[in-house]
C-alpha positions in Angstrom: -17.2 -1.5 34.9 -20.3 -2.9 32.9 -21.3 0.5 31.8 -17.7 0.9 30.3 -17.9 -2.4 28.3 -21.7 -1.3 27.2 -20.7 2.4 26.6 -17.8 0.9 24.2 -19.7 -1.8 22.5 -22.3 1.1 21.5 -19.5 3.3 20.3 -18.1 0.5 18.3 -21.3 -0.6 16.7 -22.1 3.2 15.9 -18.5 3.5 14.3 -19.3 0.4 12.4 -22.9 1.9 11.1 -21.7 5.0 10.6 -18.9 3.6 8.2 -21.2 1.9 6.4 -23.1 4.5 5.5 -20.3 6.8 4.0 -19.4 4.2 1.7 -20.8 3.9 -2.1 -22.5 1.0 -3.1 -22.6 -0.2 -6.4 -24.5 -3.7 -7.0 -23.9 -5.7 -10.0 -25.1 -8.8 -11.8 -22.3 -11.0 -13.1 -21.7 -14.0 -15.2 -18.3 -15.6 -15.6 -17.3 -18.5 -17.9 -14.4 -19.9 -17.3 -12.0 -22.7 -19.3 -8.7 -24.0 -17.2 -6.5 -26.7 -19.1 -3.6 -28.1 -17.6 -1.3 -30.2 -19.9 1.3 -32.4 -18.1 4.7 -32.4 -20.2 7.0 -34.2 -17.7 7.3 -36.3 -14.7 6.7 -33.2 -12.0 6.1 -30.6 -14.8 2.7 -29.0 -16.5 1.5 -26.3 -18.3 -1.3 -24.2 -17.2 -3.7 -22.4 -19.2 -6.7 -20.5 -18.6 -9.5 -18.0 -19.8 -12.3 -16.4 -18.0 -14.7 -14.5 -19.9 -16.2 -12.0 -17.7 -19.7 -10.3 -17.8 -22.1 -7.6 -16.3 -25.7 -7.8 -16.4 -25.4 -11.6 -16.2 -24.3 -12.0 -20.0 -25.2 -8.8 -22.2 -22.2 -6.5 -21.1 -18.5 -6.7 -20.5 -16.9 -6.8 -17.2 -13.7 -8.3 -17.9 -11.3 -10.6 -19.7 -8.6 -12.7 -18.2 -5.8 -14.8 -19.9 -3.5 -16.8 -17.7 -0.4 -19.1 -18.2 1.8 -20.6 -16.2 4.5 -23.6 -15.4 3.4 -26.1 -12.8 5.9 -27.8 -10.6 4.3 -30.9 -8.2 6.8 -30.6 -5.6 5.0 -33.5 -3.7 1.3 -35.4 -3.8 0.2 -32.4 -1.9 2.4 -29.3 -2.7 1.8 -27.6 -6.3 4.0 -24.8 -7.1 3.4 -22.2 -10.3 4.9 -19.6 -11.9 3.0 -17.5 -14.5 1.9 -14.6 -16.5 -1.4 -13.2 -16.8 -3.1 -10.5 -19.2 -6.6 -8.5 -18.0 -8.7 -6.2 -19.9 -11.3 -4.5 -17.5 -14.2 -2.5 -19.1 -16.2 0.3 -17.7 -19.3 -1.1 -15.6 -21.7 -0.4 -13.0 -22.6 2.9 -11.6 -18.7 3.8 -10.7 -16.2 2.8 -13.0 -13.1 1.2 -11.7 -11.2 3.9 -13.8 -11.4 7.1 -13.3 -12.0 8.3 -16.4 -14.8 5.8 -17.5 -12.3 4.0 -20.1 -11.2 0.3 -20.2 -7.7 -0.5 -19.3 -4.8 -3.4 -19.8 -3.2 -5.1 -17.0 0.0 -7.2 -17.0 0.6 -9.3 -14.2 3.5 -11.7 -13.2 2.6 -14.0 -10.5 3.8 -17.0 -8.1 1.3 -19.9 -6.6 1.5 -22.5 -4.4 -1.3 -24.8 -3.6 -1.9 -27.5 -0.5 -4.4 -30.4 -0.8 -5.3 -32.7 1.6 -7.9 -35.6 2.0 -10.0 -35.8 5.5 -12.8 -38.5 5.2 -14.7 -37.7 2.0 -13.9 -34.2 2.0 -11.5 -32.6 -0.2 -9.5 -29.7 0.8 -7.2 -27.3 -1.0 -5.3 -24.0 0.4 -3.9 -21.6 -2.6 -1.4 -18.7 -1.7 -0.6 -16.3 -4.5 1.5 -13.4 -4.8 0.8 -10.9 -7.9 2.8 -8.3 -9.3 0.3 -6.4 -11.1 1.3 -3.5 -13.7 -2.2 -1.4 -14.3 -2.8 0.8 -17.4 -3.9 4.4 -16.6 -4.3 7.7 -18.6 -2.1 10.7 -17.6 -4.8 12.8 -19.6 -8.5 12.2 -20.2 -8.1 12.8 -23.6 -6.3 10.0 -24.3 -7.6 7.0 -26.0 -5.0 4.5 -24.9 -3.1 4.3 -21.7 0.0 5.8 -21.6 1.3 4.7 -18.2 1.5 1.5 -15.9 0.9 1.7 -11.8 3.1 -1.2 -10.1 0.8 -2.9 -7.5 1.4 -6.0 -5.3 -1.3 -8.0 -4.2 -1.6 -10.7 -1.9 -4.5 -13.9 -2.3 -5.4 -16.7 -0.3 -8.0 -19.1 -1.5 -9.7 -22.3 0.5 -11.6 -24.7 -1.0 -13.7 -27.5 0.4 -15.4 -30.6 -2.0 -17.0 -33.6 -1.6 -18.6 -36.1 -3.6 -23.0 -36.1 -3.8 -22.4 -40.1 -4.5 -19.9 -42.3 -3.1 -17.0 -41.6 -1.0 -14.6 -40.0 -3.2 -14.7 -38.0 -6.5 -13.9 -40.3 -9.4 -15.2 -41.0 -12.8 -19.1 -40.7 -13.5 -19.3 -38.7 -10.1 -21.3 -35.2 -9.3 -19.8 -33.2 -6.5 -20.3 -30.0 -4.4 -17.9 -27.2 -3.8 -17.5 -24.1 -1.9 -14.7 -21.7 -1.9 -13.4 -18.3 -0.2 -11.0 -15.9 -1.5 -9.7 -13.0 0.0 -7.5 -10.5 -2.2 -5.1 -7.8 -0.2 -3.3 -5.2 -1.7 0.0 -3.9 -0.2 3.3 -1.5 -1.1 3.4 1.9 -1.7 0.9 2.5 -4.3 -1.6 0.3 -2.7 -4.2 3.6 -2.0 -7.6 2.8 -0.8 -7.8 -0.9 -1.4 -5.4 -2.9 1.2 -8.8 -4.5 1.0 -9.0 -5.5 -2.8 -11.5 -8.3 -3.0 -13.4 -11.0 -1.4 -14.9 -14.0 -3.5 -17.6 -16.8 -2.3 -18.2 -19.6 -4.3 -21.1 -22.5 -4.0 -20.9 -24.9 -7.1 -22.0 -27.9 -8.2 -19.8 -30.4 -10.3 -19.4 -33.1 -12.2 -16.5 -35.3 -13.3 -16.6 -37.2 -16.3 -13.3 -38.7 -16.4 -9.9 -37.6 -15.3 -9.5 -35.4 -18.6 -12.8 -33.3 -17.8 -14.6 -31.9 -15.4 -17.3 -29.0 -15.3 -19.0 -27.2 -12.5 -20.9 -24.0 -11.9 -23.2 -22.2 -9.6 -23.2 -18.8 -7.9 -20.6 -16.4 -6.7 -20.7 -13.4 -4.7 -18.0 -10.7 -5.6 -17.5 -7.9 -3.0 -14.4 -5.3 -4.3 -13.1 -2.1 -3.0 -12.2 0.4 -5.8 -8.5 1.9 -5.4 -10.1 5.5 -5.3 -12.4 7.5 -3.3 -15.4 9.6 -4.9 -16.6 12.4 -3.2 -14.3 11.4 -0.2 -16.1 8.3 0.4 -14.9 4.7 -0.5 -16.9 2.7 -3.2 -17.8 -1.2 -3.0 -19.2 -3.3 -5.4 -21.6 -6.1 -4.8 -21.4 -8.2 -7.5 -23.7 -11.4 -7.3 -24.3 -13.6 -10.2 -23.4 -17.3 -11.8 -19.9 -19.0 -12.6 -19.7 -21.8 -15.0 -16.1 -23.5 -15.4 -14.8 -26.2 -17.9 -11.7 -28.2 -16.6 -9.3 -30.3 -18.6 -6.4 -32.2 -18.3 -4.3 -34.2 -20.4 -0.8 -36.2 -19.7 1.1 -35.6 -22.9 4.0 -37.7 -21.4 2.0 -40.9 -21.9 2.6 -43.4 -24.5 0.1 -44.4 -27.0 
């Protein structure tokens, strides 16, 4: 019995090593700068706005630009729902471009999101669930300079985040804090191709809440991304490491002066 177990473990280990060796690896240094704004317009409703300026070689080259807007509904103090739209422009970067022709491409998304929050002692937790309907631009002819078709893709995202104050027992005005998060992105549907596993993102951040209207945070981000196509019958994985800086603002437009 022991011999069978050991043989099985050895076989699994060899298979894992072989699978790793058949992958093409692409390592990049990234820098992500983000703006996030929330504007309360009614008792339970607010407008979400967001722009992320994503760069390669830390800051010098283009990676991606992302604009996202949405309508929030605060179902209760611990549950927020959102419907929205996103526009994304992705550029060729790294050793293996995401687009097969090595060109930039546009993507349009609609999305639905639910965020659950809770607090245990000094720790604040959030769980974000998101469904995306993606319309990804593509070129049916390499000679084209503008996308002439859009591929429809579905994606599910889950992010867990924990944060805590560095000083005191809660994150309030004039409070520094530390945050960590992990997000996994999974493709599904008939056009998913190679990347059922699409991405994983890990962040370690230091933040500062100035007041209820303004926060800033920054730190380290790791992005592991699988291309949706093979090259020479091999899967391609990007391992992107770098920095991230987020500016978060929020205003209550319903407040009376």
